[in-house]
N, CA, C, O and CB atoms as a CASP TS submission, in Angstrom:
PFRMAT TS
TARGET T0000
AUTHOR 0000-0000-0000
METHOD Language model
MODEL 1
PARENT N/A
ATOM      1  N   MET     1      -0.260  -5.305  13.968  1.00  0.00           N
ATOM      2  CA  MET     1       1.167  -5.142  14.109  1.00  0.00           C
ATOM      3  C   MET     1       1.926  -6.004  13.100  1.00  0.00           C
ATOM      4  O   MET     1       2.936  -5.558  12.557  1.00  0.00           O
ATOM      5  CB  MET     1       1.592  -5.483  15.524  1.00  0.00           C
ATOM      6  N   LEU     2       1.466  -7.223  12.841  1.00  0.00           N
ATOM      7  CA  LEU     2       2.190  -8.099  11.923  1.00  0.00           C
ATOM      8  C   LEU     2       2.095  -7.650  10.474  1.00  0.00           C
ATOM      9  O   LEU     2       3.009  -7.902   9.690  1.00  0.00           O
ATOM     10  CB  LEU     2       1.672  -9.501  12.045  1.00  0.00           C
ATOM     11  N   PHE     3       0.995  -6.985  10.105  1.00  0.00           N
ATOM     12  CA  PHE     3       0.793  -6.593   8.717  1.00  0.00           C
ATOM     13  C   PHE     3       1.003  -5.095   8.509  1.00  0.00           C
ATOM     14  O   PHE     3       0.472  -4.519   7.559  1.00  0.00           O
ATOM     15  CB  PHE     3      -0.599  -6.987   8.264  1.00  0.00           C
ATOM     16  N   ASN     4       1.761  -4.472   9.379  1.00  0.00           N
ATOM     17  CA  ASN     4       2.069  -3.060   9.280  1.00  0.00           C
ATOM     18  C   ASN     4       2.924  -2.800   8.038  1.00  0.00           C
ATOM     19  O   ASN     4       3.873  -3.540   7.780  1.00  0.00           O
ATOM     20  CB  ASN     4       2.789  -2.571  10.553  1.00  0.00           C
ATOM     21  N   LYS     5       2.600  -1.766   7.270  1.00  0.00           N
ATOM     22  CA  LYS     5       3.348  -1.437   6.056  1.00  0.00           C
ATOM     23  C   LYS     5       4.714  -0.840   6.365  1.00  0.00           C
ATOM     24  O   LYS     5       5.642  -0.987   5.570  1.00  0.00           O
ATOM     25  CB  LYS     5       2.553  -0.472   5.200  1.00  0.00           C
ATOM     26  N   LYS     6       4.855  -0.167   7.508  1.00  0.00           N
ATOM     27  CA  LYS     6       6.119   0.469   7.871  1.00  0.00           C
ATOM     28  C   LYS     6       6.877  -0.432   8.843  1.00  0.00           C
ATOM     29  O   LYS     6       6.941  -0.150  10.039  1.00  0.00           O
ATOM     30  CB  LYS     6       5.875   1.873   8.496  1.00  0.00           C
ATOM     31  N   ILE     7       7.441  -1.496   8.331  1.00  0.00           N
ATOM     32  CA  ILE     7       8.144  -2.475   9.158  1.00  0.00           C
ATOM     33  C   ILE     7       9.652  -2.275   9.010  1.00  0.00           C
ATOM     34  O   ILE     7      10.141  -2.022   7.909  1.00  0.00           O
ATOM     35  CB  ILE     7       7.740  -3.927   8.767  1.00  0.00           C
ATOM     36  N   ASP     8      10.378  -2.387  10.105  1.00  0.00           N
ATOM     37  CA  ASP     8      11.836  -2.294  10.036  1.00  0.00           C
ATOM     38  C   ASP     8      12.386  -3.535   9.349  1.00  0.00           C
ATOM     39  O   ASP     8      12.006  -4.647   9.717  1.00  0.00           O
ATOM     40  CB  ASP     8      12.454  -2.131  11.452  1.00  0.00           C
ATOM     41  N   PRO     9      13.269  -3.386   8.363  1.00  0.00           N
ATOM     42  CA  PRO     9      13.821  -4.550   7.673  1.00  0.00           C
ATOM     43  C   PRO     9      14.622  -5.443   8.622  1.00  0.00           C
ATOM     44  O   PRO     9      15.367  -4.950   9.468  1.00  0.00           O
ATOM     45  CB  PRO     9      14.704  -4.100   6.512  1.00  0.00           C
ATOM     46  N   CYS    10      14.466  -6.734   8.476  1.00  0.00           N
ATOM     47  CA  CYS    10      15.197  -7.705   9.273  1.00  0.00           C
ATOM     48  C   CYS    10      15.254  -9.011   8.486  1.00  0.00           C
ATOM     49  O   CYS    10      14.227  -9.477   7.994  1.00  0.00           O
ATOM     50  CB  CYS    10      14.530  -7.912  10.675  1.00  0.00           C
ATOM     51  N   CYS    11      16.423  -9.600   8.362  1.00  0.00           N
ATOM     52  CA  CYS    11      16.585 -10.808   7.555  1.00  0.00           C
ATOM     53  C   CYS    11      15.761 -11.993   8.064  1.00  0.00           C
ATOM     54  O   CYS    11      15.433 -12.890   7.286  1.00  0.00           O
ATOM     55  CB  CYS    11      18.040 -11.193   7.513  1.00  0.00           C
ATOM     56  N   SER    12      15.427 -12.012   9.341  1.00  0.00           N
ATOM     57  CA  SER    12      14.697 -13.164   9.877  1.00  0.00           C
ATOM     58  C   SER    12      13.273 -13.265   9.332  1.00  0.00           C
ATOM     59  O   SER    12      12.704 -14.357   9.342  1.00  0.00           O
ATOM     60  CB  SER    12      14.654 -13.087  11.390  1.00  0.00           C
ATOM     61  N   TYR    13      12.678 -12.170   8.857  1.00  0.00           N
ATOM     62  CA  TYR    13      11.354 -12.258   8.252  1.00  0.00           C
ATOM     63  C   TYR    13      11.316 -11.658   6.846  1.00  0.00           C
ATOM     64  O   TYR    13      10.336 -11.024   6.456  1.00  0.00           O
ATOM     65  CB  TYR    13      10.340 -11.560   9.134  1.00  0.00           C
ATOM     66  N   CYS    14      12.390 -11.866   6.097  1.00  0.00           N
ATOM     67  CA  CYS    14      12.463 -11.470   4.690  1.00  0.00           C
ATOM     68  C   CYS    14      12.033 -12.649   3.820  1.00  0.00           C
ATOM     69  O   CYS    14      12.346 -13.798   4.131  1.00  0.00           O
ATOM     70  CB  CYS    14      13.903 -10.997   4.311  1.00  0.00           C
ATOM     71  N   ALA    15      11.324 -12.368   2.740  1.00  0.00           N
ATOM     72  CA  ALA    15      10.850 -13.416   1.840  1.00  0.00           C
ATOM     73  C   ALA    15      11.993 -14.090   1.089  1.00  0.00           C
ATOM     74  O   ALA    15      11.817 -15.191   0.567  1.00  0.00           O
ATOM     75  CB  ALA    15       9.858 -12.839   0.851  1.00  0.00           C
ATOM     76  N   LYS    16      13.156 -13.453   1.024  1.00  0.00           N
ATOM     77  CA  LYS    16      14.295 -14.005   0.285  1.00  0.00           C
ATOM     78  C   LYS    16      15.220 -14.853   1.155  1.00  0.00           C
ATOM     79  O   LYS    16      16.264 -15.308   0.689  1.00  0.00           O
ATOM     80  CB  LYS    16      15.086 -12.885  -0.340  1.00  0.00           C
ATOM     81  N   GLY    17      14.846 -15.064   2.406  1.00  0.00           N
ATOM     82  CA  GLY    17      15.692 -15.827   3.316  1.00  0.00           C
ATOM     83  C   GLY    17      14.972 -17.010   3.936  1.00  0.00           C
ATOM     84  O   GLY    17      13.745 -17.034   4.028  1.00  0.00           O
ATOM     85  N   SER    18      15.760 -17.993   4.363  1.00  0.00           N
ATOM     86  CA  SER    18      15.231 -19.160   5.077  1.00  0.00           C
ATOM     87  C   SER    18      15.993 -19.292   6.387  1.00  0.00           C
ATOM     88  O   SER    18      17.224 -19.305   6.404  1.00  0.00           O
ATOM     89  CB  SER    18      15.356 -20.472   4.215  1.00  0.00           C
ATOM     90  N   LYS    19      15.254 -19.388   7.477  1.00  0.00           N
ATOM     91  CA  LYS    19      15.873 -19.462   8.797  1.00  0.00           C
ATOM     92  C   LYS    19      16.629 -20.779   8.957  1.00  0.00           C
ATOM     93  O   LYS    19      16.061 -21.853   8.758  1.00  0.00           O
ATOM     94  CB  LYS    19      14.809 -19.315   9.902  1.00  0.00           C
ATOM     95  N   ILE    20      17.904 -20.696   9.316  1.00  0.00           N
ATOM     96  CA  ILE    20      18.719 -21.878   9.592  1.00  0.00           C
ATOM     97  C   ILE    20      18.592 -22.239  11.068  1.00  0.00           C
ATOM     98  O   ILE    20      18.304 -23.384  11.415  1.00  0.00           O
ATOM     99  CB  ILE    20      20.210 -21.632   9.209  1.00  0.00           C
ATOM    100  N   ASN    21      18.809 -21.255  11.926  1.00  0.00           N
ATOM    101  CA  ASN    21      18.643 -21.407  13.374  1.00  0.00           C
ATOM    102  C   ASN    21      18.247 -20.036  13.924  1.00  0.00           C
ATOM    103  O   ASN    21      17.886 -19.148  13.151  1.00  0.00           O
ATOM    104  CB  ASN    21      19.969 -21.952  14.067  1.00  0.00           C
ATOM    105  N   GLU    22      18.306 -19.853  15.220  1.00  0.00           N
ATOM    106  CA  GLU    22      17.876 -18.596  15.832  1.00  0.00           C
ATOM    107  C   GLU    22      18.756 -17.414  15.448  1.00  0.00           C
ATOM    108  O   GLU    22      18.299 -16.272  15.498  1.00  0.00           O
ATOM    109  CB  GLU    22      17.858 -18.738  17.329  1.00  0.00           C
ATOM    110  N   ARG    23      20.011 -17.660  15.065  1.00  0.00           N
ATOM    111  CA  ARG    23      20.947 -16.574  14.793  1.00  0.00           C
ATOM    112  C   ARG    23      21.306 -16.398  13.324  1.00  0.00           C
ATOM    113  O   ARG    23      21.881 -15.370  12.966  1.00  0.00           O
ATOM    114  CB  ARG    23      22.187 -16.796  15.564  1.00  0.00           C
ATOM    115  N   GLU    24      20.987 -17.369  12.450  1.00  0.00           N
ATOM    116  CA  GLU    24      21.418 -17.305  11.062  1.00  0.00           C
ATOM    117  C   GLU    24      20.271 -17.538  10.080  1.00  0.00           C
ATOM    118  O   GLU    24      19.326 -18.277  10.357  1.00  0.00           O
ATOM    119  CB  GLU    24      22.508 -18.317  10.820  1.00  0.00           C
ATOM    120  N   VAL    25      20.385 -16.880   8.919  1.00  0.00           N
ATOM    121  CA  VAL    25      19.410 -16.988   7.846  1.00  0.00           C
ATOM    122  C   VAL    25      20.168 -17.239   6.549  1.00  0.00           C
ATOM    123  O   VAL    25      21.202 -16.619   6.300  1.00  0.00           O
ATOM    124  CB  VAL    25      18.523 -15.703   7.747  1.00  0.00           C
ATOM    125  N   ALA    26      19.651 -18.153   5.719  1.00  0.00           N
ATOM    126  CA  ALA    26      20.230 -18.407   4.397  1.00  0.00           C
ATOM    127  C   ALA    26      19.513 -17.491   3.404  1.00  0.00           C
ATOM    128  O   ALA    26      18.347 -17.709   3.076  1.00  0.00           O
ATOM    129  CB  ALA    26      20.094 -19.934   3.980  1.00  0.00           C
ATOM    130  N   CYS    27      20.221 -16.468   2.930  1.00  0.00           N
ATOM    131  CA  CYS    27      19.655 -15.478   2.027  1.00  0.00           C
ATOM    132  C   CYS    27      19.947 -15.870   0.578  1.00  0.00           C
ATOM    133  O   CYS    27      21.036 -16.356   0.274  1.00  0.00           O
ATOM    134  CB  CYS    27      20.219 -14.072   2.337  1.00  0.00           C
ATOM    135  N   LEU    28      18.977 -15.659  -0.314  1.00  0.00           N
ATOM    136  CA  LEU    28      19.178 -15.964  -1.732  1.00  0.00           C
ATOM    137  C   LEU    28      20.202 -15.035  -2.372  1.00  0.00           C
ATOM    138  O   LEU    28      20.869 -15.425  -3.331  1.00  0.00           O
ATOM    139  CB  LEU    28      17.856 -15.869  -2.484  1.00  0.00           C
ATOM    140  N   ARG    29      20.338 -13.820  -1.863  1.00  0.00           N
ATOM    141  CA  ARG    29      21.270 -12.846  -2.431  1.00  0.00           C
ATOM    142  C   ARG    29      22.639 -12.857  -1.777  1.00  0.00           C
ATOM    143  O   ARG    29      23.656 -12.818  -2.470  1.00  0.00           O
ATOM    144  CB  ARG    29      20.691 -11.479  -2.324  1.00  0.00           C
ATOM    145  N   LYS    30      22.682 -12.908  -0.453  1.00  0.00           N
ATOM    146  CA  LYS    30      23.932 -12.713   0.284  1.00  0.00           C
ATOM    147  C   LYS    30      24.530 -13.983   0.884  1.00  0.00           C
ATOM    148  O   LYS    30      25.644 -13.942   1.406  1.00  0.00           O
ATOM    149  CB  LYS    30      23.705 -11.737   1.372  1.00  0.00           C
ATOM    150  N   GLY    31      23.820 -15.111   0.822  1.00  0.00           N
ATOM    151  CA  GLY    31      24.309 -16.336   1.447  1.00  0.00           C
ATOM    152  C   GLY    31      23.883 -16.400   2.902  1.00  0.00           C
ATOM    153  O   GLY    31      22.779 -15.971   3.236  1.00  0.00           O
ATOM    154  N   ILE    32      24.721 -16.918   3.766  1.00  0.00           N
ATOM    155  CA  ILE    32      24.398 -17.031   5.190  1.00  0.00           C
ATOM    156  C   ILE    32      24.689 -15.704   5.874  1.00  0.00           C
ATOM    157  O   ILE    32      25.812 -15.202   5.845  1.00  0.00           O
ATOM    158  CB  ILE    32      25.204 -18.182   5.858  1.00  0.00           C
ATOM    159  N   VAL    33      23.638 -15.141   6.496  1.00  0.00           N
ATOM    160  CA  VAL    33      23.738 -13.833   7.154  1.00  0.00           C
ATOM    161  C   VAL    33      23.144 -13.920   8.554  1.00  0.00           C
ATOM    162  O   VAL    33      22.506 -14.909   8.914  1.00  0.00           O
ATOM    163  CB  VAL    33      23.017 -12.735   6.323  1.00  0.00           C
ATOM    164  N   SER    34      23.361 -12.876   9.328  1.00  0.00           N
ATOM    165  CA  SER    34      22.804 -12.784  10.674  1.00  0.00           C
ATOM    166  C   SER    34      21.293 -12.590  10.595  1.00  0.00           C
ATOM    167  O   SER    34      20.806 -11.910   9.692  1.00  0.00           O
ATOM    168  CB  SER    34      23.460 -11.625  11.463  1.00  0.00           C
ATOM    169  N   ALA    35      20.552 -13.171  11.520  1.00  0.00           N
ATOM    170  CA  ALA    35      19.093 -13.045  11.531  1.00  0.00           C
ATOM    171  C   ALA    35      18.656 -11.608  11.767  1.00  0.00           C
ATOM    172  O   ALA    35      17.572 -11.221  11.328  1.00  0.00           O
ATOM    173  CB  ALA    35      18.493 -13.949  12.599  1.00  0.00           C
ATOM    174  N   GLY    36      19.453 -10.821  12.436  1.00  0.00           N
ATOM    175  CA  GLY    36      19.116  -9.427  12.701  1.00  0.00           C
ATOM    176  C   GLY    36      19.621  -8.478  11.634  1.00  0.00           C
ATOM    177  O   GLY    36      19.441  -7.266  11.755  1.00  0.00           O
ATOM    178  N   GLY    37      20.244  -8.995  10.599  1.00  0.00           N
ATOM    179  CA  GLY    37      20.794  -8.155   9.540  1.00  0.00           C
ATOM    180  C   GLY    37      19.723  -7.542   8.666  1.00  0.00           C
ATOM    181  O   GLY    37      18.537  -7.836   8.814  1.00  0.00           O
ATOM    182  N   ARG    38      20.155  -6.686   7.752  1.00  0.00           N
ATOM    183  CA  ARG    38      19.232  -6.041   6.820  1.00  0.00           C
ATOM    184  C   ARG    38      19.983  -5.649   5.555  1.00  0.00           C
ATOM    185  O   ARG    38      21.193  -5.423   5.583  1.00  0.00           O
ATOM    186  CB  ARG    38      18.564  -4.798   7.467  1.00  0.00           C
ATOM    187  N   CYS    39      19.251  -5.572   4.443  1.00  0.00           N
ATOM    188  CA  CYS    39      19.848  -5.140   3.181  1.00  0.00           C
ATOM    189  C   CYS    39      18.789  -4.437   2.342  1.00  0.00           C
ATOM    190  O   CYS    39      17.604  -4.520   2.666  1.00  0.00           O
ATOM    191  CB  CYS    39      20.453  -6.345   2.408  1.00  0.00           C
ATOM    192  N   PRO    40      19.181  -3.745   1.267  1.00  0.00           N
ATOM    193  CA  PRO    40      18.216  -3.012   0.440  1.00  0.00           C
ATOM    194  C   PRO    40      17.232  -3.916  -0.307  1.00  0.00           C
ATOM    195  O   PRO    40      16.200  -3.436  -0.776  1.00  0.00           O
ATOM    196  CB  PRO    40      18.954  -2.160  -0.554  1.00  0.00           C
ATOM    197  N   ALA    41      17.529  -5.207  -0.427  1.00  0.00           N
ATOM    198  CA  ALA    41      16.654  -6.124  -1.160  1.00  0.00           C
ATOM    199  C   ALA    41      15.565  -6.729  -0.277  1.00  0.00           C
ATOM    200  O   ALA    41      14.922  -7.698  -0.680  1.00  0.00           O
ATOM    201  CB  ALA    41      17.476  -7.234  -1.781  1.00  0.00           C
ATOM    202  N   PHE    42      15.345  -6.184   0.907  1.00  0.00           N
ATOM    203  CA  PHE    42      14.369  -6.711   1.864  1.00  0.00           C
ATOM    204  C   PHE    42      12.966  -6.729   1.274  1.00  0.00           C
ATOM    205  O   PHE    42      12.495  -5.733   0.725  1.00  0.00           O
ATOM    206  CB  PHE    42      14.381  -5.883   3.148  1.00  0.00           C
ATOM    207  N   VAL    43      12.298  -7.896   1.397  1.00  0.00           N
ATOM    208  CA  VAL    43      10.892  -8.049   1.006  1.00  0.00           C
ATOM    209  C   VAL    43      10.183  -8.676   2.199  1.00  0.00           C
ATOM    210  O   VAL    43      10.479  -9.809   2.577  1.00  0.00           O
ATOM    211  CB  VAL    43      10.727  -8.937  -0.311  1.00  0.00           C
ATOM    212  N   TYR    44       9.246  -7.938   2.792  1.00  0.00           N
ATOM    213  CA  TYR    44       8.579  -8.386   4.012  1.00  0.00           C
ATOM    214  C   TYR    44       7.641  -9.552   3.750  1.00  0.00           C
ATOM    215  O   TYR    44       6.817  -9.503   2.837  1.00  0.00           O
ATOM    216  CB  TYR    44       7.809  -7.242   4.638  1.00  0.00           C
ATOM    217  N   ASP    45       7.770 -10.609   4.560  1.00  0.00           N
ATOM    218  CA  ASP    45       6.878 -11.766   4.512  1.00  0.00           C
ATOM    219  C   ASP    45       6.274 -11.924   5.909  1.00  0.00           C
ATOM    220  O   ASP    45       6.955 -12.416   6.809  1.00  0.00           O
ATOM    221  CB  ASP    45       7.644 -13.080   4.055  1.00  0.00           C
ATOM    222  N   PRO    46       5.013 -11.520   6.116  1.00  0.00           N
ATOM    223  CA  PRO    46       4.422 -11.569   7.462  1.00  0.00           C
ATOM    224  C   PRO    46       4.285 -12.979   8.019  1.00  0.00           C
ATOM    225  O   PRO    46       4.183 -13.148   9.234  1.00  0.00           O
ATOM    226  CB  PRO    46       3.068 -10.918   7.443  1.00  0.00           C
ATOM    227  N   LEU    47       4.281 -13.985   7.172  1.00  0.00           N
ATOM    228  CA  LEU    47       4.148 -15.357   7.663  1.00  0.00           C
ATOM    229  C   LEU    47       5.436 -15.874   8.297  1.00  0.00           C
ATOM    230  O   LEU    47       5.398 -16.885   8.999  1.00  0.00           O
ATOM    231  CB  LEU    47       3.735 -16.273   6.529  1.00  0.00           C
ATOM    232  N   ARG    48       6.550 -15.229   8.078  1.00  0.00           N
ATOM    233  CA  ARG    48       7.822 -15.638   8.685  1.00  0.00           C
ATOM    234  C   ARG    48       8.067 -14.973  10.030  1.00  0.00           C
ATOM    235  O   ARG    48       8.997 -15.341  10.748  1.00  0.00           O
ATOM    236  CB  ARG    48       8.968 -15.318   7.751  1.00  0.00           C
ATOM    237  N   ARG    49       7.249 -14.011  10.369  1.00  0.00           N
ATOM    238  CA  ARG    49       7.450 -13.272  11.610  1.00  0.00           C
ATOM    239  C   ARG    49       6.738 -13.959  12.763  1.00  0.00           C
ATOM    240  O   ARG    49       5.583 -14.362  12.626  1.00  0.00           O
ATOM    241  CB  ARG    49       6.954 -11.831  11.465  1.00  0.00           C
ATOM    242  N   ASP    50       7.407 -14.097  13.889  1.00  0.00           N
ATOM    243  CA  ASP    50       6.818 -14.693  15.088  1.00  0.00           C
ATOM    244  C   ASP    50       6.155 -13.590  15.910  1.00  0.00           C
ATOM    245  O   ASP    50       6.813 -12.615  16.273  1.00  0.00           O
ATOM    246  CB  ASP    50       7.897 -15.448  15.933  1.00  0.00           C
ATOM    247  N   PRO    51       4.862 -13.731  16.209  1.00  0.00           N
ATOM    248  CA  PRO    51       4.207 -12.704  17.022  1.00  0.00           C
ATOM    249  C   PRO    51       4.725 -12.746  18.460  1.00  0.00           C
ATOM    250  O   PRO    51       5.192 -13.786  18.923  1.00  0.00           O
ATOM    251  CB  PRO    51       2.676 -12.891  17.000  1.00  0.00           C
ATOM    252  N   PRO    52       4.643 -11.625  19.158  1.00  0.00           N
ATOM    253  CA  PRO    52       5.081 -11.625  20.554  1.00  0.00           C
ATOM    254  C   PRO    52       4.190 -12.524  21.403  1.00  0.00           C
ATOM    255  O   PRO    52       3.012 -12.712  21.099  1.00  0.00           O
ATOM    256  CB  PRO    52       5.080 -10.197  21.117  1.00  0.00           C
ATOM    257  N   HIS    53       4.757 -13.069  22.455  1.00  0.00           N
ATOM    258  CA  HIS    53       3.992 -13.930  23.353  1.00  0.00           C
ATOM    259  C   HIS    53       2.960 -13.097  24.108  1.00  0.00           C
ATOM    260  O   HIS    53       3.242 -11.959  24.481  1.00  0.00           O
ATOM    261  CB  HIS    53       4.929 -14.666  24.343  1.00  0.00           C
ATOM    262  N   PRO    54       1.762 -13.654  24.339  1.00  0.00           N
ATOM    263  CA  PRO    54       0.758 -12.896  25.094  1.00  0.00           C
ATOM    264  C   PRO    54       1.199 -12.690  26.544  1.00  0.00           C
ATOM    265  O   PRO    54       1.959 -13.487  27.094  1.00  0.00           O
ATOM    266  CB  PRO    54      -0.602 -13.620  25.054  1.00  0.00           C
ATOM    267  N   ALA    55       0.719 -11.631  27.139  1.00  0.00           N
ATOM    268  CA  ALA    55       1.052 -11.334  28.531  1.00  0.00           C
ATOM    269  C   ALA    55       0.466 -12.404  29.442  1.00  0.00           C
ATOM    270  O   ALA    55      -0.611 -12.940  29.181  1.00  0.00           O
ATOM    271  CB  ALA    55       0.533  -9.934  28.935  1.00  0.00           C
ATOM    272  N   GLU    56       1.182 -12.700  30.500  1.00  0.00           N
ATOM    273  CA  GLU    56       0.733 -13.715  31.448  1.00  0.00           C
ATOM    274  C   GLU    56      -0.326 -13.117  32.375  1.00  0.00           C
ATOM    275  O   GLU    56      -0.161 -12.004  32.876  1.00  0.00           O
ATOM    276  CB  GLU    56       1.929 -14.273  32.268  1.00  0.00           C
ATOM    277  N   LEU    57      -1.390 -13.844  32.596  1.00  0.00           N
ATOM    278  CA  LEU    57      -2.467 -13.391  33.465  1.00  0.00           C
ATOM    279  C   LEU    57      -2.067 -13.610  34.922  1.00  0.00           C
ATOM    280  O   LEU    57      -1.759 -14.729  35.333  1.00  0.00           O
ATOM    281  CB  LEU    57      -3.792 -14.133  33.139  1.00  0.00           C
ATOM    282  N   LYS    58      -2.075 -12.538  35.686  1.00  0.00           N
ATOM    283  CA  LYS    58      -1.704 -12.634  37.096  1.00  0.00           C
ATOM    284  C   LYS    58      -2.983 -12.694  37.925  1.00  0.00           C
ATOM    285  O   LYS    58      -3.750 -11.733  37.982  1.00  0.00           O
ATOM    286  CB  LYS    58      -0.803 -11.426  37.533  1.00  0.00           C
ATOM    287  N   THR    59      -3.194 -13.827  38.558  1.00  0.00           N
ATOM    288  CA  THR    59      -4.436 -14.035  39.302  1.00  0.00           C
ATOM    289  C   THR    59      -4.238 -14.000  40.810  1.00  0.00           C
ATOM    290  O   THR    59      -5.194 -14.221  41.552  1.00  0.00           O
ATOM    291  CB  THR    59      -5.051 -15.349  38.910  1.00  0.00           C
ATOM    292  N   GLU    60      -3.037 -13.733  41.281  1.00  0.00           N
ATOM    293  CA  GLU    60      -2.826 -13.660  42.723  1.00  0.00           C
ATOM    294  C   GLU    60      -3.607 -12.484  43.289  1.00  0.00           C
ATOM    295  O   GLU    60      -3.652 -11.413  42.685  1.00  0.00           O
ATOM    296  CB  GLU    60      -1.321 -13.528  43.057  1.00  0.00           C
ATOM    297  N   GLY    61      -4.210 -12.681  44.430  1.00  0.00           N
ATOM    298  CA  GLY    61      -4.939 -11.614  45.091  1.00  0.00           C
ATOM    299  C   GLY    61      -6.407 -11.526  44.683  1.00  0.00           C
ATOM    300  O   GLY    61      -7.136 -10.681  45.203  1.00  0.00           O
ATOM    301  N   TYR    62      -6.853 -12.373  43.772  1.00  0.00           N
ATOM    302  CA  TYR    62      -8.253 -12.385  43.362  1.00  0.00           C
ATOM    303  C   TYR    62      -8.931 -13.645  43.882  1.00  0.00           C
ATOM    304  O   TYR    62      -8.290 -14.679  44.069  1.00  0.00           O
ATOM    305  CB  TYR    62      -8.377 -12.297  41.824  1.00  0.00           C
ATOM    306  N   SER    63     -10.230 -13.544  44.111  1.00  0.00           N
ATOM    307  CA  SER    63     -10.994 -14.718  44.533  1.00  0.00           C
ATOM    308  C   SER    63     -12.097 -14.964  43.510  1.00  0.00           C
ATOM    309  O   SER    63     -12.275 -14.168  42.588  1.00  0.00           O
ATOM    310  CB  SER    63     -11.591 -14.525  45.970  1.00  0.00           C
ATOM    311  N   GLU    64     -12.844 -16.067  43.666  1.00  0.00           N
ATOM    312  CA  GLU    64     -13.939 -16.364  42.750  1.00  0.00           C
ATOM    313  C   GLU    64     -15.022 -15.291  42.814  1.00  0.00           C
ATOM    314  O   GLU    64     -15.683 -15.026  41.810  1.00  0.00           O
ATOM    315  CB  GLU    64     -14.537 -17.733  43.067  1.00  0.00           C
ATOM    316  N   GLU    65     -15.213 -14.675  43.966  1.00  0.00           N
ATOM    317  CA  GLU    65     -16.234 -13.648  44.120  1.00  0.00           C
ATOM    318  C   GLU    65     -15.912 -12.398  43.273  1.00  0.00           C
ATOM    319  O   GLU    65     -16.823 -11.673  42.872  1.00  0.00           O
ATOM    320  CB  GLU    65     -16.368 -13.265  45.602  1.00  0.00           C
ATOM    321  N   ASP    66     -14.655 -12.157  43.010  1.00  0.00           N
ATOM    322  CA  ASP    66     -14.277 -11.009  42.172  1.00  0.00           C
ATOM    323  C   ASP    66     -14.759 -11.182  40.734  1.00  0.00           C
ATOM    324  O   ASP    66     -14.923 -10.193  40.020  1.00  0.00           O
ATOM    325  CB  ASP    66     -12.756 -10.816  42.189  1.00  0.00           C
ATOM    326  N   PHE    67     -14.988 -12.417  40.300  1.00  0.00           N
ATOM    327  CA  PHE    67     -15.389 -12.691  38.926  1.00  0.00           C
ATOM    328  C   PHE    67     -16.857 -13.071  38.797  1.00  0.00           C
ATOM    329  O   PHE    67     -17.320 -13.356  37.693  1.00  0.00           O
ATOM    330  CB  PHE    67     -14.539 -13.785  38.361  1.00  0.00           C
ATOM    331  N   ALA    68     -17.588 -13.083  39.886  1.00  0.00           N
ATOM    332  CA  ALA    68     -19.014 -13.429  39.853  1.00  0.00           C
ATOM    333  C   ALA    68     -19.856 -12.199  39.530  1.00  0.00           C
ATOM    334  O   ALA    68     -19.508 -11.069  39.874  1.00  0.00           O
ATOM    335  CB  ALA    68     -19.457 -14.039  41.201  1.00  0.00           C
ATOM    336  N   LEU    69     -20.969 -12.457  38.860  1.00  0.00           N
ATOM    337  CA  LEU    69     -21.886 -11.360  38.524  1.00  0.00           C
ATOM    338  C   LEU    69     -22.992 -11.239  39.548  1.00  0.00           C
ATOM    339  O   LEU    69     -23.854 -10.369  39.426  1.00  0.00           O
ATOM    340  CB  LEU    69     -22.487 -11.566  37.137  1.00  0.00           C
TER
END
């Protein structure tokens, strides 16, 4: 998912921007812009993208015997 070629443009993970805070990005072309913004100069940088949090494991209703072989 992180290295998908068909990614929706977003300033928060563009190679031309630096994250200031959760809502703003300092863009080399446009200056300070919204993190959710987009422009035609978008260059995807997968290292700037935060992966989604893993799902929480729900263990209610299970006992140790359910996991024994």
